[in-house]
PADO-470576 format. One record per residue (C-alpha): x, y, z; residue number from 1; residue in one letter. Coordinates in nm, 3 decimals. Each point is the difference from the previous one (the first is absolute). Layout:
BEGIN
node east X&north Y&up Z&num NUM&residu a
...
This chain:
BEGIN
node east -0.533&north -3.471&up 1.091&num 1&residu m
node east 0.055&north 0.339&up -0.207&num 2&residu s
node east 0.217&north -0.011&up -0.277&num 3&residu i
node east 0.333&north 0.194&up 0.038&num 4&residu i
node east 0.025&north 0.240&up -0.321&num 5&residu v
node east 0.370&north 0.140&up -0.057&num 6&residu d
node east -0.055&north 0.349&up -0.012&num 7&residu i
node east -0.325&north 0.217&up 0.101&num 8&residu t
node east -0.001&north 0.382&up -0.035&num 9&residu f
node east -0.130&north 0.206&up 0.243&num 10&residu v
node east -0.187&north 0.283&up -0.048&num 11&residu i
node east -0.234&north 0.249&up 0.234&num 12&residu v
node east -0.175&north 0.275&up -0.114&num 13&residu a
node east -0.248&north 0.292&up 0.078&num 14&residu y
node east -0.087&north 0.295&up -0.208&num 15&residu n
node east 0.240&north -0.109&up -0.222&num 16&residu s
node east -0.150&north -0.059&up -0.341&num 17&residu d
node east 0.216&north 0.236&up -0.201&num 18&residu k
node east 0.352&north -0.214&up 0.047&num 19&residu s
node east -0.187&north -0.328&up 0.107&num 20&residu l
node east -0.071&north -0.154&up -0.357&num 21&residu r
node east 0.412&north 0.063&up -0.057&num 22&residu g
node east 0.089&north -0.230&up 0.302&num 23&residu a
node east -0.235&north -0.211&up -0.072&num 24&residu i
node east 0.137&north -0.011&up -0.377&num 25&residu e
node east 0.371&north -0.048&up 0.089&num 26&residu s
node east -0.084&north -0.293&up 0.221&num 27&residu c
node east -0.197&north -0.145&up -0.221&num 28&residu i
node east 0.305&north -0.005&up -0.287&num 29&residu a
node east 0.222&north -0.126&up 0.276&num 30&residu a
node east -0.208&north -0.331&up 0.043&num 31&residu i
node east -0.080&north -0.034&up -0.345&num 32&residu e
node east 0.355&north -0.014&up -0.113&num 33&residu t
node east 0.209&north -0.168&up 0.298&num 34&residu y
node east -0.291&north -0.148&up 0.206&num 35&residu y
node east -0.293&north -0.115&up -0.211&num 36&residu p
node east -0.141&north -0.295&up 0.201&num 37&residu t
node east 0.152&north 0.079&up 0.347&num 38&residu k
node east -0.064&north 0.364&up 0.093&num 39&residu g
node east -0.296&north 0.235&up 0.112&num 40&residu k
node east -0.102&north 0.306&up 0.077&num 41&residu i
node east -0.182&north 0.069&up 0.291&num 42&residu v
node east -0.143&north 0.412&up 0.013&num 43&residu v
node east -0.179&north 0.094&up 0.342&num 44&residu y
node east -0.189&north 0.343&up -0.067&num 45&residu d
node east -0.064&north 0.191&up 0.335&num 46&residu n
node east -0.386&north 0.114&up -0.111&num 47&residu a
node east 0.133&north 0.242&up -0.244&num 48&residu s
node east -0.290&north 0.259&up -0.119&num 49&residu s
node east 0.174&north 0.024&up -0.330&num 50&residu d
node east -0.035&north -0.264&up -0.268&num 51&residu s
node east 0.289&north -0.227&up 0.157&num 52&residu c
node east -0.343&north -0.251&up 0.053&num 53&residu p
node east -0.037&north -0.012&up -0.352&num 54&residu e
node east 0.363&north -0.024&up -0.130&num 55&residu i
node east -0.031&north -0.307&up 0.227&num 56&residu l
node east -0.273&north -0.153&up -0.191&num 57&residu d
node east 0.124&north 0.067&up -0.343&num 58&residu d
node east 0.336&north -0.196&up 0.107&num 59&residu f
node east -0.173&north -0.271&up 0.185&num 60&residu k
node east -0.211&north -0.104&up -0.305&num 61&residu s
node east 0.314&north 0.068&up -0.253&num 62&residu r
node east 0.240&north -0.197&up 0.201&num 63&residu y
node east -0.215&north -0.265&up 0.209&num 64&residu p
node east 0.308&north -0.259&up 0.059&num 65&residu e
node east 0.231&north 0.272&up 0.165&num 66&residu i
node east -0.189&north 0.298&up 0.097&num 67&residu f
node east -0.159&north 0.044&up 0.329&num 68&residu i
node east -0.159&north 0.285&up 0.089&num 69&residu g
node east -0.143&north 0.063&up 0.386&num 70&residu i
node east -0.252&north 0.321&up 0.069&num 71&residu k
node east 0.000&north 0.103&up 0.352&num 72&residu g
node east -0.248&north 0.138&up 0.197&num 73&residu k
node east 0.194&north 0.249&up 0.166&num 74&residu e
node east 0.341&north 0.088&up -0.010&num 75&residu n
node east 0.213&north -0.200&up 0.209&num 76&residu i
node east 0.302&north 0.151&up -0.084&num 77&residu g
node east 0.347&north -0.081&up -0.153&num 78&residu f
node east 0.119&north -0.260&up 0.238&num 79&residu a
node east -0.334&north -0.227&up 0.013&num 80&residu r
node east -0.059&north 0.088&up -0.332&num 81&residu g
node east 0.322&north -0.213&up -0.133&num 82&residu n
node east -0.070&north -0.246&up 0.269&num 83&residu n
node east -0.377&north -0.062&up -0.084&num 84&residu q
node east 0.163&north -0.087&up -0.323&num 85&residu a
node east 0.265&north -0.227&up 0.048&num 86&residu i
node east -0.211&north -0.194&up 0.203&num 87&residu a
node east -0.127&north -0.143&up -0.323&num 88&residu l
node east 0.259&north -0.113&up -0.171&num 89&residu v
node east 0.251&north -0.226&up 0.121&num 90&residu p
node east 0.333&north 0.138&up -0.178&num 91&residu s
node east 0.400&north -0.001&up -0.038&num 92&residu r
node east 0.061&north 0.288&up -0.078&num 93&residu i
node east -0.254&north 0.306&up 0.035&num 94&residu y
node east 0.090&north 0.353&up -0.169&num 95&residu v
node east -0.196&north 0.269&up 0.234&num 96&residu l
node east -0.045&north 0.256&up -0.331&num 97&residu v
node east -0.208&north 0.385&up 0.082&num 98&residu n
node east -0.249&north 0.066&up -0.252&num 99&residu p
node east 0.223&north 0.261&up -0.101&num 100&residu d
node east 0.273&north -0.168&up -0.125&num 101&residu v
node east 0.109&north -0.186&up -0.331&num 102&residu t
node east 0.290&north -0.194&up -0.077&num 103&residu f
node east 0.116&north -0.191&up -0.292&num 104&residu k
node east -0.073&north -0.428&up 0.031&num 105&residu p
node east 0.381&north -0.071&up 0.003&num 106&residu q
node east 0.073&north 0.190&up 0.274&num 107&residu i
node east -0.150&north -0.279&up 0.195&num 108&residu i
node east 0.224&north -0.297&up -0.074&num 109&residu t
node east 0.257&north 0.223&up 0.106&num 110&residu k
node east -0.136&north 0.054&up 0.353&num 111&residu l
node east -0.088&north -0.334&up 0.040&num 112&residu q
node east 0.357&north -0.098&up -0.103&num 113&residu s
node east 0.081&north 0.229&up 0.301&num 114&residu t
node east -0.224&north -0.148&up 0.221&num 115&residu l
node east 0.108&north -0.312&up -0.056&num 116&residu n
node east 0.398&north 0.046&up 0.005&num 117&residu s
node east -0.069&north -0.032&up 0.442&num 118&residu a
node east -0.194&north -0.176&up 0.134&num 119&residu r
node east 0.026&north 0.273&up 0.316&num 120&residu d
node east -0.114&north 0.280&up -0.307&num 121&residu i
node east -0.439&north 0.104&up 0.158&num 122&residu a
node east -0.021&north 0.267&up -0.253&num 123&residu i
node east 0.161&north 0.168&up -0.281&num 124&residu v
node east -0.061&north 0.331&up -0.156&num 125&residu c
node east 0.045&north 0.133&up -0.361&num 126&residu p
node east 0.068&north 0.399&up -0.054&num 127&residu k
node east -0.245&north 0.201&up -0.036&num 128&residu l
node east -0.054&north 0.272&up -0.234&num 129&residu l
node east -0.188&north 0.338&up -0.002&num 130&residu y
node east -0.178&north 0.070&up -0.330&num 131&residu l
node east 0.266&north 0.194&up -0.125&num 132&residu d
node east 0.242&north -0.309&up 0.010&num 133&residu r
node east 0.176&north 0.159&up 0.288&num 134&residu t
node east 0.067&north -0.221&up 0.306&num 135&residu i
node east -0.207&north 0.019&up 0.285&num 136&residu q
node east 0.212&north -0.089&up 0.390&num 137&residu p
node east -0.225&north -0.335&up 0.024&num 138&residu s
node east 0.258&north -0.160&up 0.271&num 139&residu v
node east -0.002&north 0.155&up 0.306&num 140&residu r
node east 0.194&north -0.092&up 0.343&num 141&residu r
node east -0.226&north -0.007&up 0.283&num 142&residu f
node east -0.115&north 0.398&up 0.147&num 143&residu p
node east 0.091&north 0.037&up 0.320&num 144&residu s
node east -0.233&north 0.158&up 0.264&num 145&residu f
node east 0.168&north 0.348&up 0.013&num 146&residu s
node east 0.003&north 0.017&up -0.396&num 147&residu y
node east -0.334&north 0.005&up -0.037&num 148&residu l
node east -0.089&north 0.183&up 0.270&num 149&residu c
node east 0.181&north 0.277&up -0.138&num 150&residu v
node east -0.116&north -0.064&up -0.378&num 151&residu k
node east -0.419&north -0.031&up 0.112&num 152&residu i
node east 0.067&north 0.347&up 0.242&num 153&residu l
node east 0.216&north 0.248&up -0.261&num 154&residu l
node east -0.008&north -0.169&up -0.315&num 155&residu g
node east 0.297&north -0.227&up -0.205&num 156&residu e
node east 0.173&north 0.337&up -0.100&num 157&residu k
node east 0.081&north 0.137&up 0.330&num 158&residu l
node east 0.010&north -0.406&up 0.096&num 159&residu q
node east 0.338&north -0.012&up -0.247&num 160&residu n
node east 0.166&north 0.321&up 0.177&num 161&residu r
node east -0.096&north -0.081&up 0.362&num 162&residu l
node east 0.006&north -0.353&up 0.047&num 163&residu h
node east 0.175&north -0.180&up -0.298&num 164&residu p
node east -0.068&north -0.362&up -0.037&num 165&residu f
node east 0.133&north -0.216&up -0.287&num 166&residu n
node east -0.342&north -0.131&up -0.014&num 167&residu y
node east 0.021&north -0.081&up -0.392&num 168&residu y
node east 0.222&north -0.278&up -0.126&num 169&residu y
node east 0.224&north 0.255&up -0.221&num 170&residu k
node east 0.184&north -0.254&up -0.189&num 171&residu e
node east -0.308&north -0.137&up -0.129&num 172&residu s
node east -0.078&north 0.231&up -0.250&num 173&residu l
node east 0.307&north -0.113&up -0.181&num 174&residu t
node east 0.109&north -0.322&up 0.119&num 175&residu s
node east 0.027&north -0.314&up -0.226&num 176&residu k
node east 0.036&north -0.246&up 0.230&num 177&residu q
node east -0.271&north -0.198&up 0.265&num 178&residu i
node east 0.029&north 0.179&up 0.324&num 179&residu m
node east -0.171&north -0.101&up 0.347&num 180&residu e
node east -0.251&north 0.269&up 0.132&num 181&residu v
node east -0.141&north 0.120&up 0.289&num 182&residu d
node east -0.423&north -0.038&up -0.171&num 183&residu w
node east -0.069&north 0.135&up -0.316&num 184&residu g
node east -0.374&north 0.153&up -0.106&num 185&residu i
node east -0.253&north -0.209&up -0.058&num 186&residu g
node east -0.109&north 0.131&up -0.302&num 187&residu a
node east 0.139&north -0.310&up -0.202&num 188&residu f
node east 0.175&north -0.285&up 0.186&num 189&residu m
node east 0.043&north -0.390&up -0.029&num 190&residu m
node east 0.009&north -0.230&up 0.324&num 191&residu i
node east 0.036&north -0.373&up 0.042&num 192&residu c
node east -0.303&north -0.159&up 0.021&num 193&residu g
node east 0.204&north -0.243&up 0.322&num 194&residu d
node east 0.030&north 0.295&up 0.177&num 195&residu y
node east -0.325&north 0.177&up -0.044&num 196&residu v
node east -0.149&north -0.385&up 0.100&num 197&residu a
node east 0.225&north -0.040&up 0.337&num 198&residu k
node east -0.044&north 0.422&up 0.105&num 199&residu y
node east -0.267&north 0.139&up -0.198&num 200&residu g
node east -0.010&north 0.288&up -0.190&num 201&residu l
node east -0.052&north 0.395&up 0.139&num 202&residu f
node east -0.122&north 0.067&up 0.365&num 203&residu d
node east -0.381&north 0.111&up 0.019&num 204&residu e
node east 0.086&north 0.237&up 0.186&num 205&residu r
node east 0.051&north 0.258&up -0.271&num 206&residu f
node east -0.302&north 0.088&up -0.152&num 207&residu f
node east 0.296&north 0.225&up -0.239&num 208&residu l
node east 0.324&north 0.084&up 0.017&num 209&residu y
node east 0.310&north -0.165&up 0.144&num 210&residu f
node east -0.148&north -0.362&up -0.038&num 211&residu e
node east 0.319&north -0.064&up -0.323&num 212&residu d
node east 0.197&north 0.146&up 0.320&num 213&residu v
node east -0.106&north -0.222&up 0.250&num 214&residu s
node east -0.004&north -0.284&up -0.208&num 215&residu l
node east 0.374&north 0.065&up -0.110&num 216&residu c
node east 0.056&north 0.033&up 0.345&num 217&residu r
node east -0.121&north -0.354&up 0.052&num 218&residu d
node east 0.148&north -0.199&up -0.228&num 219&residu v
node east 0.340&north 0.145&up 0.128&num 220&residu w
node east -0.110&north -0.094&up 0.339&num 221&residu n
node east -0.078&north -0.290&up -0.136&num 222&residu n
node east 0.363&north -0.097&up -0.092&num 223&residu s
node east -0.074&north 0.050&up -0.391&num 224&residu y
node east 0.132&north 0.261&up -0.228&num 225&residu r
node east -0.208&north 0.292&up -0.241&num 226&residu v
node east 0.174&north 0.066&up -0.271&num 227&residu v
node east 0.006&north 0.255&up -0.281&num 228&residu f
node east 0.080&north -0.110&up -0.402&num 229&residu q
node east 0.078&north 0.313&up -0.186&num 230&residu p
node east 0.035&north -0.114&up -0.337&num 231&residu n
node east -0.382&north -0.036&up -0.073&num 232&residu v
node east -0.246&north 0.297&up 0.026&num 233&residu s
node east -0.357&north 0.044&up 0.022&num 234&residu a
node east -0.162&north 0.338&up -0.024&num 235&residu l
node east -0.226&north 0.154&up 0.287&num 236&residu h
node east -0.211&north 0.282&up -0.027&num 237&residu i
node east 0.061&north 0.142&up 0.307&num 238&residu y
node east -0.184&north 0.229&up 0.199&num 239&residu r
node east 0.091&north 0.143&up 0.364&num 240&residu r
node east -0.370&north 0.044&up 0.110&num 241&residu s
node east 0.103&north 0.011&up 0.387&num 242&residu s
node east 0.270&north 0.296&up -0.090&num 243&residu t
node east -0.198&north 0.212&up -0.263&num 244&residu q
node east -0.143&north 0.180&up 0.324&num 245&residu n
node east 0.138&north -0.030&up 0.358&num 246&residu r
node east -0.334&north -0.105&up 0.177&num 247&residu f
node east -0.187&north -0.176&up -0.213&num 248&residu n
node east -0.172&north -0.276&up 0.064&num 249&residu r
node east 0.266&north -0.229&up -0.173&num 250&residu l
node east 0.229&north 0.167&up 0.246&num 251&residu t
node east -0.142&north -0.078&up 0.299&num 252&residu l
node east -0.022&north -0.397&up -0.127&num 253&residu i
node east 0.349&north 0.022&up -0.061&num 254&residu h
node east 0.084&north 0.142&up 0.363&num 255&residu i
node east -0.191&north -0.273&up 0.142&num 256&residu i
node east 0.172&north -0.262&up -0.182&num 257&residu s
node east 0.295&north 0.114&up 0.139&num 258&residu a
node east -0.048&north -0.010&up 0.310&num 259&residu l
node east -0.215&north -0.373&up 0.020&num 260&residu k
node east 0.414&north -0.101&up -0.193&num 261&residu f
node east 0.199&north 0.124&up 0.305&num 262&residu f
node east -0.269&north -0.103&up 0.262&num 263&residu a
node east 0.063&north -0.376&up -0.225&num 264&residu k
node east 0.348&north -0.030&up 0.083&num 265&residu y
node east 0.156&north -0.005&up 0.318&num 266&residu e
node east 0.349&north 0.178&up -0.090&num 267&residu s
node east -0.255&north 0.284&up -0.071&num 268&residu e
node east -0.250&north -0.024&up 0.294&num 269&residu q
node east 0.169&north 0.223&up 0.209&num 270&residu k
node east -0.066&north 0.261&up -0.238&num 271&residu h
node east -0.394&north -0.067&up -0.081&num 272&residu w
node east 0.035&north -0.022&up 0.458&num 273&residu k
node east 0.103&north 0.371&up -0.070&num 274&residu f
node east -0.275&north 0.097&up -0.219&num 275&residu v
node east -0.260&north -0.118&up 0.220&num 276&residu m
node east 0.113&north 0.160&up 0.298&num 277&residu w
node east -0.032&north 0.347&up -0.231&num 278&residu l
node east -0.328&north -0.138&up -0.038&num 279&residu l
node east -0.071&north -0.057&up 0.359&num 280&residu q
node east 0.191&north 0.345&up 0.096&num 281&residu i
node east -0.217&north 0.200&up -0.309&num 282&residu n
node east -0.313&north -0.181&up 0.112&num 283&residu s
node east -0.011&north 0.057&up 0.360&num 284&residu k
node east 0.096&north 0.383&up -0.048&num 285&residu s
node east -0.351&north 0.012&up -0.227&num 286&residu q
node east -0.199&north -0.119&up 0.296&num 287&residu y
node east 0.178&north 0.237&up 0.201&num 288&residu r
node east -0.120&north 0.245&up -0.190&num 289&residu v
node east -0.365&north -0.131&up -0.107&num 290&residu s
node east 0.001&north -0.011&up 0.415&num 291&residu k
node east 0.113&north 0.372&up 0.021&num 292&residu q
node east -0.311&north 0.098&up -0.221&num 293&residu v
node east -0.198&north -0.178&up 0.110&num 294&residu e
node east 0.091&north 0.148&up 0.348&num 295&residu l
node east -0.055&north 0.347&up -0.133&num 296&residu t
node east -0.356&north -0.033&up -0.115&num 297&residu r
node east -0.170&north -0.005&up 0.349&num 298&residu f
């Protein structure tokens, strides 16, 4: 039987060598300070082409008792990477940390205290700060189908004017009170190990994006809660890769993940059926056009 540790920090890396060391060192500092004999760090590298594999070798050689580095042979995505990592270490608490996040050790005990304050709390999210120390709006309400459609098609500025939607918890920017939230971004979250053992972590149908939204939706559906702890913070070196250029590859992945999210839940499936209907109409019209083109050739 595997030994259950008190806490496991999990990082999934992909070409993250510029920031990965800082994230790992934050986790090591927390373990050395508060969990010297019962803490682990698992880093899953998604077949990076930079120096991430060498960074894993370095930490494994220096911290063999607490550090586990996994070198994936291919990029299996964020959800599967995290699932592979947690499967190695049964733990009372998991802390998911992006490779571009750093934090002070003392925030971990505060988050743990919040997590343990009620049996139905499954996830606790801290405040996230940008590099300039301004607050990132990292806790949000579940998106509506129409909101995302307008935002993707027209951009956030036009969406705010034409289809206002209270997506971000604005009160989280100034609040000092712990509050329930629909979901928090997966860049940094503490998760109850008992919940993970019972229900699992991420849905692997999501390669990247929306796996955190889906996780939190499942938490609420399973009668647990997601809470925001605004009295501790972590530093997030955040780049909005999917929105820097409107129609890049990451934007396409983001759209696909959004559609998968709305297809997953019964309350949203009517929207998915509408999308499928539109796609069928589009494919039929393309078929008719191609047939007409063929006929004109003879």
